[in-house]
KOLNUMI-954058 format. One record per residue: residue number from 1; residue in one letter; y, z negated, x negated of N, C-alpha, C, CB in turn. Coordinates in steps of 0.001 Angstrom, whole numbers, plus 500000, padded with zeros to 6 digits. Glycine has a CB too. Layout:
<torses>
NUM a Y Z X Y Z X Y Z X Y Z X
...
</torses>
This chain:
<torses>
1 m 985298 739962 141229 986569 740433 141748 986586 740231 143260 986805 741925 141381
2 d 987672 739676 143780 987831 739520 145219 988409 740792 145805 988730 738313 145550
3 r 987682 741363 146726 988120 742589 147389 988257 742326 148879 987128 743756 147125
4 k 989078 743152 149529 989195 743082 150981 987927 743649 151599 990451 743850 151483
5 p 987543 743132 152770 986382 743716 153447 986751 745018 154144 985799 742726 154460
6 a 985800 745932 154177 985958 747142 154973 985999 746734 156442 984801 748168 154698
7 k 986668 747528 157254 986715 747272 158696 985547 747993 159341 988075 747735 159320
8 a 984677 747237 160019 983521 747797 160715 983785 747757 162212 982217 747022 160360
9 t 983707 748917 162855 983924 749010 164296 982645 749505 164949 985118 749952 164629
10 q 982005 748633 165724 980766 749000 166401 981090 749959 167545 980021 747736 166930
11 m 980439 751104 167555 980682 752123 168575 979572 752130 169629 980798 753507 167925
12 i 978337 751975 169177 977170 751921 170065 976179 750941 169445 976516 753354 170271
13 d 975556 750136 170287 974449 749293 169840 973528 749113 171039 974954 747898 169274
14 d 972478 749933 171083 971538 749858 172195 970114 749763 171643 971687 751093 173135
15 a 969146 749999 172476 967749 749854 172067 967306 750884 171039 966863 749946 173267
16 r 968027 752011 170927 967582 753100 170041 968404 753263 168778 967602 754382 170786
17 v 969733 753054 168864 970604 753271 167700 971722 752233 167641 971207 754684 167738
18 r 972245 752067 166442 973492 751324 166226 974415 752268 165471 973257 749960 165426
19 v 975600 752506 166017 976577 753399 165400 977803 752566 165055 976948 754602 166350
20 t 978189 752618 163771 979319 751828 163292 980234 752714 162458 978836 750606 162466
21 r 981521 752619 162733 982531 753308 161920 983039 752310 160888 983719 753872 162809
22 f 983094 752753 159633 983604 751926 158546 984872 752547 157991 982546 751760 157433
23 d 985942 751758 157921 987218 752168 157330 987497 751257 156147 988388 752110 158379
24 f 987698 751864 154988 987902 751124 153739 989291 751418 153186 986815 751489 152693
25 a 990110 750412 153023 991322 750571 152235 990878 750773 150782 992293 749321 152389
26 p 991752 751268 149914 991370 751371 148502 990877 750015 147974 992567 751874 147654
27 e 989757 750040 147275 989108 748864 146684 988425 747946 147694 990117 748076 145922
28 a 988440 748267 148981 987725 747447 149968 986224 747643 149810 988168 747804 151414
29 e 985449 746689 150314 983998 746718 150158 983292 746285 151434 983573 745824 149002
30 t 982011 746652 151522 981197 746179 152637 980729 744757 152408 980002 747091 152850
31 g 980583 744367 151148 979879 743132 150812 978389 743445 150711 980150 742012 151877
32 w 977652 742586 150025 976219 742810 149835 975503 742756 151171 975623 741770 148865
33 h 974630 743735 151403 973855 743785 152638 972574 744569 152406 974679 744415 153783
34 t 971591 744315 153254 970321 745036 153237 970187 745774 154558 969110 744067 153004
35 h 969875 747052 154484 969730 747865 155694 968398 747566 156365 969840 749370 155361
36 e 968488 747143 157596 967332 746766 158402 966606 747992 158959 967767 745855 159545
37 y 967333 749095 159106 966804 750310 159715 967060 751522 158814 967433 750533 161103
38 d 966301 752606 159029 966661 753897 158442 968054 754236 158964 965603 755033 158803
39 y 968828 754967 158152 970190 755255 158599 970696 756580 158052 971127 754137 158182
40 v 971736 757086 158729 972439 758303 158344 973922 757969 158255 972174 759471 159362
41 i 974553 758428 157182 976000 758281 156997 976624 759662 157112 976345 757615 155612
42 t 977688 759784 157907 978481 761008 157976 979899 760676 157525 978474 761617 159424
43 a 980368 761371 156499 981707 761124 155950 982758 761759 156854 981827 761682 154502
44 v 983723 760967 157281 984864 761457 158058 985940 761951 157098 985429 760342 158996
45 t 986135 761202 156013 987045 761593 154933 986217 761807 153678 988161 760512 154697
46 d 986805 762370 152639 986125 762350 151343 985895 760892 150984 986961 763095 150226
47 c 984683 760564 150591 984330 759178 150290 983946 759048 148819 983172 758697 151198
48 a 984874 758528 148034 984618 758232 146620 984152 756785 146566 985906 758471 145711
49 m 982853 756597 146358 982242 755273 146456 981721 754781 145118 981116 755294 147462
50 l 981773 753471 144971 980998 752779 143950 979898 752059 144703 981885 751780 143082
51 l 978671 752249 144293 977536 751559 144894 977000 750552 143890 976424 752564 145328
52 e 977136 749276 144203 976572 748216 143362 975163 747942 143866 977459 746906 143391
53 n 974206 747936 142945 972799 747750 143288 972286 746432 142736 971955 748912 142756
54 p 971197 745896 143306 970674 744600 142877 970297 744531 141398 969480 744257 143695
55 d 969944 745665 140793 969577 745664 139378 970805 745701 138470 968673 746849 139072
56 e 971985 745489 139075 973284 745475 138396 973772 746862 138004 973207 744614 137169
57 a 973031 747903 138375 973508 749262 138151 974639 749555 139127 972356 750295 138311
58 v 975647 750269 138651 976758 750707 139491 976777 752228 139447 978134 750095 139012
59 v 976731 752849 140620 976652 754294 140725 977908 754809 141411 975383 754728 141496
60 e 978538 755825 140821 979687 756479 141446 979190 757678 142225 980748 756905 140388
61 v 979659 757804 143477 979212 758878 144356 980431 759458 145071 978148 758364 145383
62 l 980446 760775 145251 981470 761415 146073 980751 762115 147224 982348 762433 145232
63 i 981051 761673 148449 980498 762288 149648 981642 763057 150299 979868 761213 150634
64 p 981614 764390 150283 982709 765169 150868 982802 764985 152384 982530 766646 150541
65 a 984016 765026 152904 984237 764925 154345 983380 765949 155074 985728 765129 154688
66 g 982785 765522 156187 981984 766424 157006 980538 766548 156581 982593 767757 157000
67 t 980144 765875 155498 978747 765943 155060 978042 764632 155392 978656 766240 153535
68 a 976720 764650 155274 975925 763485 155651 974790 763280 154659 975369 763642 157077
69 y 974269 762054 154637 973040 761768 153897 972270 760696 154658 973348 761309 152427
70 r 970971 760553 154341 970144 759537 154989 969432 758698 153941 969122 760187 155942
71 r 969132 757471 154339 968383 756568 153469 967397 755782 154324 969340 755607 152689
72 d 966366 755266 153684 965354 754476 154372 965788 753015 154499 964018 754568 153632
73 a 965194 752342 155458 965408 750905 155621 965062 750188 154315 964554 750346 156798
74 g 965700 749049 154095 965407 748234 152923 966404 748376 151790 964068 748569 152421
75 v 967297 749367 151867 968310 749547 150820 969213 748320 150795 969148 750849 151057
76 k 969429 747782 149607 970337 746647 149426 971427 747076 148457 969577 745373 148898
77 h 972691 746900 148868 973798 747301 148000 975124 746755 148522 973863 748831 147887
78 n 976163 746987 147730 977549 746750 148114 978266 748076 147925 978219 745585 147263
79 v 978994 748524 148947 979720 749798 148901 981201 749503 148743 979456 750654 150185
80 i 981845 750152 147752 983253 749922 147438 983984 751258 147440 983413 749205 146065
81 n 985173 751284 148029 986015 752475 147968 986686 752507 146602 987078 752489 149122
82 r 986333 753482 145778 986956 753589 144454 988116 754578 144454 985919 754011 143416
83 g 988400 755196 145610 989479 756171 145702 990831 755525 145943 989190 757152 146798
84 a 991882 756327 145850 993254 755850 146053 993668 755882 147520 994221 756685 145233
85 d 992854 756517 148366 993166 756652 149784 992119 755932 150624 993249 758136 150185
86 t 992451 755706 151883 991489 755135 152820 990289 756066 152938 992140 754897 154210
87 m 989099 755488 152979 987899 756297 153209 987219 755806 154476 986923 756227 151992
88 t 986625 756760 155191 985984 756454 156478 984667 757195 156581 986907 756828 157666
89 f 983643 756471 157050 982384 757127 157395 981817 756480 158639 981369 757052 156228
90 v 980900 757201 159288 980186 756694 160458 978722 756549 160055 980355 757649 161713
91 e 978192 755371 160316 976794 755063 160004 976003 755000 161310 976672 753715 159212
92 v 974877 755717 161357 973988 755681 162499 972669 755085 162023 973789 757107 163123
93 e 972322 753914 162561 971074 753250 162235 970061 753585 163317 971268 751714 162100
94 l 968858 753975 162915 967798 754382 163843 966846 753218 164045 967033 755633 163315
95 k 966860 752652 165240 966028 751473 165521 964600 751863 165866 966629 750660 166663
</torses>
């Protein structure tokens, strides 16, 4: 399925961190990527996500606005907005 790309806005990129805001229209996606660094995601809006994984598993996740989670470097996936509204989160990568 052809989806629109999420809009990525780089906020900070220095020697210690990279901070990026992601805005997803409904059905928009990040595209397949591998995280180079440990990272933290903070949801700005409720984020109803589909996570496509390399093993072809698809996981549905709801991250409520104002909450956060962290993952280790090496995660490979595609993130898709499965909600009817725009979803936004801020990703902080720890270099």
